[in-house]
N, C-alpha and C positions, 0 to 999 in steps of 0.2 A: 869144648864149651865155647859158644859164640858170645859176642858182646851182647846181642839181644837177649839170649837166655840168661846171662848174668844180670842184666839190667832188670829183667822181669822178676827174677828171684830177689834182687835187691829191693825192688818196689814192694813185693809181697812181704818181705821181712820188715821193712820200715813201717808200712801201714798197719799190718796185722800185729806187730809187736805192741802197739800202743792203742789201737782200737780193740775193744774187747771181743775179738773174734778168733784168736789163736794164730800166732805166726808159724809155729811148728806144723800145725794141721794144714794151713794154707800152703806152706812150702812143699809138703808132701803132695798136695793136690796139684800145685803148679808143675812139679816135676812129672807127675802122671800125665797131665794135659799136654806137656811138651814132648812126651814120649821118652822121657829119661827113665830108663829101667832101674830096678833096684840094684842091679849089679853095677851099673854106671854110677848111680848115686853113692855107692859104697866105695868108689875109687878115691884115691887121695886128693885129687883135684877138687871134687865136689865137697868132700868132708872139710877140707881146709877153707873152701869158699864159705861154708856155713859159719865157721869160726869167725872169719873176717867180716861177714855180713852183720854178725852180732856186734863187732867192733864199730861198724858204721852206725848202728842204733845207739851205741854207747856215746858216740860223739854227739848225737842229737840231744841226749839227756844232759850231757855236760854243758852244752851251749845254752839250752833253754833255762836250766837252773844254775847258771854259773854263779849268781849272787849267793845262793844257798851253799854251794860247794866252797866258795871263797870264805864264807862265814865259818864253815866247819874247819877249814884248813887254818884259819887265823887263830882259832881257839878250840882245838879238838877235845880237850879234856873237860870243857864246860859246855860242850854242845849237846843239848838234849836230842836234837835231830839225829846226830851220829849214834848216840846210844840206842835210840829207837830203831835205826836202820840195822844196827848190830843184832838187836833182839829179833827183829823181823827176819833176818837172814839165817838164823840158827836152824829152824825146821828144815828148810830146803838143803842146807849144808849137811845135816844129819842124814837125810834121805839120799843125797848125792854120794856121800862117802860110804854109808853102810848098806844101802839098798840099790846100788847102781846096777848090778846085774839083773835084779828083779825088774827095775823100771825099763831097762833096755829091751826087754822082751816085748814091750808094747810098741816098739818103733818099727815093726814090720808093716804097720798100717792096718792090721786087722781090727784094731780098737778104735779107728778114726771116727766112725759114725757115732759110736757111743760117747766118745770124748766131746764131740760137738754138742751132743744132747746134754751132757753134764754142764758144759759152759752155759747153755741156754737156761738150764734150771737155776744155776747160780745167779744169772742176770735177772731172771724173773722174780726170784726171791728178793734180791736187792732192791728192785724197783718197788715191789709191794711193801717192803719194810720202810723205804724212804717216803712213800706216800702216807703211810699210817703213822710213822714216827720219824719225822725229819731229823736228821742228825744235827746236833748243836755244838759238838766239839770241833774246834777249829785246828787243833794240833793233836797229833797222835800221842797217846800215852801207852804204857806197858800193855794194857789189855788189847788195844787196837793193834799194836805192833805184833803181839803174839797171834791174834786171830788172822791178821793179814799174812803173817809169815806161814802159818799152817796152810792157808789157802794157796799161797805161792808154791808150797811144797807139793800140794795135790796137782798143781799145774805142770809139774815135771812130766806128767803123762802127755804124750803128743796129742794135740787136738784140744786139750783143755787150755783155755786162754789164761796166761799168767796175769795180764792186766785186768781181765774181767773177773777172775777169781779173787785176786787181792782187793780190787775195788769193791766187790760184793762183801768181802770180809770187813772192810773198813766201814761201809755203810751199815751193816748189821751190828757192828760193835759201837755205833753211835757217832761216827764221824760225819761231818758235813760232806756232801758229795764231792765238791771241788777239792777239799782238803784230802779226802780219801784218794781221789784221782792223782793229785800231786804226789802224795806219799807213795802211792803205787808205782808211779813212774820213777821216782827216786830209788825205790827198792830195786828197780831193774838194774841199776848200776852195779851194786855188789854181786847180783846174780850173774850179770854178763861178765864181770871181771873174773868171778869164780869159774865160769864156763871157759873163758879164754885161757885161764891158767891150766885147768885140767885137760881140756881138749887140745889146746895149743901145744902143751907139752907132749902129748901123745903124737900129734901131727908132726912136730919137729923131729921127734925121735924116730918116727917111721919114714921120714924123708918126704912127706907130702908136699912141702913147700916147693920142691923141685918140679912137681907136676903142675903147678899153677901157671896159667896163661896170664901174663901181667896186665895187659890192657882190659880184657873182659873182667878180671878180678877187680881192678881199680874202678871200672864202670859200675859194677855191682855194689861196691862199698859206698861210692859217692851217692848213688841212687838211694841206697838204704838210709844214709845219713840225712839226705834232703827230705825224703818221704817221711822218715821218722820224726824229723823236726816239725813238719806240717801236721802230722797226726797228733802230736802232743799239743800243739797250739790249738788245733781244732777241738780236741776233747776238753781242754781246760776252759775254752771259751763257751762251749755249749753244754758241758756236763750238768750244770744246774737246771737247764731248760729242756734238754732232750731226754726222751724216755728210753731207759735201758731195754724196754720191751722190744723196741725195733731191732736192736742188736740181737736180743734173745730170739726173736722170731726168725731172723736171718740164719743164725747158727742152728736153730732147731730144724728148719726146713732143709738146710744143707746136711745136717746129721741124718735126718730121716731118709733123704735121697741117697746118700752114700750107703746107709745100712740096707735099704731095699735093693740097691744095685749089687751090693756084696752078697746078699742072700740069694739073688738071682743068678749069681755066678758070672757077672760081667768080667771078662778077662783083664780089663785095664785096671781093675781094683783088686787088692789082696782079699782073699776069701775070709769070711768071718768064721774063723776056726780058732777055738781056744787053744793056745799053746800049752805045753807042759811047763807051768811056771816053776822056776827054781825056788827052792825053799828059802825063806828069809832067814838071815842069821839071828 
């Protein structure tokens, strides 16, 4: 892995984690465009890099919302925000623990085009709802937390945007767009920490850390943190004015293009072939 490759992956992770366009899907595309094969991406070095790139975006969330995190730490038992974050994290936790094998079968990339189209649908619905019924709630309640949590769980599928799905859930449940965006970004912190615990534990046990190249990895993490910070600031500043339809149009066109290329049998993309899905417990 070169410094340039790691930096590109870090930039992709940082921007796409907080713009509603899917970081997992764009990371898959970035690897394909750089000629990184599925076999290479499955090596310890790349798998560990993915874990650490998420740590980079976590740094961005901690920096941007440091006042909110400090308020939570000072009085965790009275913090409504912490309670809502816990409620919102439950659906994804349930899916990650009990349906992990089922979800992992989508990570071969065959589902990528459909996933982008799902993200587009969520964004278009959210924009339509916000235009007809602007959100008035400035702080998430239990209903918003549950809806956004369910949408975040759906976004465990690669190519479905976590921020886009949870943002859509917040808007549909009645939250003001900026409040929905902020809570969506804060929701990413528990999700990333959970991913670091589960995936980091496996990576350490399998000895993946030894395969990391220090300088490229550090470059990727720094780029992910900086680009993630800028993406959050951008979305918070413009979310009330920018139409989600533009993001929806982008991921819709991207999804259609990928799906057409998959059905055409382009070698660079995994074929659109339904796998034999494992039965859910």
